[in-house]
C-alpha positions, 0 to 999 in steps of 0.5 A: 574210263573203261579198258578191254583187252582188244587184239588188232591190227592195222593193214597198210601200204606205201601207196594205193594199188598195192594190193591192199584190198585184195590181201585184206580180204584174202586174210579176213575170209581165211580167218573166217574159215578158221571160224575165228570171231573177225572184226573189220573196220577201214580208215577213213571216209570210203564207203567202198571197203566196209560195203564190199566187206559187208556184202562179200564176207558177211562182216558189218565193217565200220569207219575210223575217221580221225578228221570225224572223230576225236580220238576218245570217240575213235577209241570208243567205236573201236572197242564197241564194235570189235568187243570179244572178237579174236581180231580186229583188222583195220585196212588203211587209206592211201599210203601208210603216211598220207594225211589230209593235206600234202604235208601232213600225217593227220588221219592218215594210217599212221596217224590212226595206228600212233594214236590207238597203239594198234600194230601195223602190217605193211603190205608191200608191192613186190612186182619188179623189185628184188633188194629194192623192197629191203629199202622201201621196207626200212625206209617206212619203218624208219621215217619215223621212230614209233611207226608202229610197223611190226610186220609184212606181208609180200604181195605179187612175189614169186615163192622163190624170191619170197624165200630168198629174201624173207631172212634179209628182211627180217635182219635188216629192216627188224619187222617179221615178215609173215608170208606172201600172196603171188600173183593170182590172175583174175584175183584182184579186187582193186580196180576191177571189183571195187568202184562204181560195182557192188559186191552184189553184181559181181557173179563169180565173187565168192569162187575168188574170195575161196580161191584168195582165201586158201592162198592166204591159208597156204602162203600167210602166217595167220597165227602169227597175224594173230600173235601179233595182234594179240601183242597190242595194249588194251585199249581205254576209252569212255562211252558218250551220253547217247539219250534215247527216247519213244521208238520212231519210225524212220524209212531208209532208202537201201538198194544198189542205186542208195548203199552209201551208210556209215555202219555207226549212223544207222546204229546210232539212230536205233540207240536213240530210239529209231526204229529203222524201216528200209525200201527200195526207191527202184523196186518198191511201189510205195513207202513203208507205212507209218514213217516219221522221217526219212534218210536217203544216203549216198550212192549210184542214182546215176546208174539207174535213172531209167529204173528210177524215173520209171518207178512214178509210184514210190517218186509220187508218194515220196514228194506228197510225204515230203509236202506233208512235212515229214523230216528228210535227211538226204545225202550225195547221191539221195540228194540228187533223187530229191530233185526235180531231174537228173542227167546221165553222162550225155546230158539226158534228163530224167524225171525224179522226186521233184522236191527239190527245184532244179537239176543234177548234171553231169561235170566230168571231174570230182566236184569240190572234193574231200573233207569239210568242216560245216558251220550252220548258217541257217536252222536246219533239220541237223543243226541250229544256227551256228552249230558244226558238223563234220562231212565229206564230199565225193561227186561227180554231179553238181546242181543247179541248186546245191543250197546255202544253208551251211558254210563248208571249209576245207581243212588247212586250206582257203577253200570254201564254199555254200551246200545244204538245202535245209530248214526245220523238217529238212537237210539236202545236199552233198555232204555227207556227215558222220554223226559222232562229229557232233551227236546232237545232230542225230539227236535233232533228226531223231526228236525231230521225226518223233515229233512229226506226223506219221506219214500214210 
């Protein structure tokens, strides 16, 4: 058992749309401007916010998810990825108490705060409110005796109302008011800049972040936030056993169309001996040389179907390599890309790699959304028969050939289905998986790649 002093806070909110991401990015940029060593994390399975932190702020943000990982693994990943930092800021998910089901705290921001003994700061949306802020704040703080809520930041509030309400909140709710953010037109990062737009595509992003950071430096108590983070108890953890071996070259598709990867998954592959060779199915004419494996993550291939279809040379090279038996892992958008065709929202089909028979098509609503426990019914690249992984699905496209290699079960609910096309050299399906839910999955992937013929 190891123990580290790790200054940290969780930034939660009463619900989605409270301005959590905007305030967190403002604080992160302001702290970076002060030359602080900052680590950022996201509670839950979401790719968007960590990707945004990486592209917009230069921070390698990572996920902390209590469905994917047990608490010992969470503590290890938190300590590993925030080592020697001035502060670790964990952005919460949904409403502070909202868990996997409508009546559960499990895997919520509160659950993570409590089980990692991390002080929480509530970001309260104050638009159209006055003393009702007190009722909301007291309700969240006192719902559970161990709520971990130690501070609050008031969002979308005028300076005059802030000065009036601050002493009342501190006296009656018993939490430290750590400042405020006024309404800044054209600076919200909640809807306009997130979702189907990546940080790379926002032309005025630097200007927005600079404006937010200047405001945060003026009206948010950054020193008070650092003091709160330093009050967190030292964190204890055990290091998992990670098996490494001879170097192996794995090609990873990474561009605007394929950008959804858990950073801890990529780090783990490297720790196990993988040399990750990044390439773009959008712009590269062929794969990197000497690959012994391929990894296609999720992303937005549906936004770039014309460009993906037009790049015939790399599609043919990928198909050739896969037909030669090079191991391949493909999740969600990557799975779609390996199909014969993908339809756009209007039903127009576009030719893709063709390594998987069938077509991916637009449904118009979320398909099989949420967390799943996946049990292998057939031996495949990641799992022997009977092995389990934990995954997550979030997609508006479905497939005429979704696969039957795994049995997927929703937690706490009866719904289940078959998914994933798999064999000893292949994992291809809509579910994203987190390797730390079962390290053997990553080991099998790397070992199988190590044994494969080198592609040319």
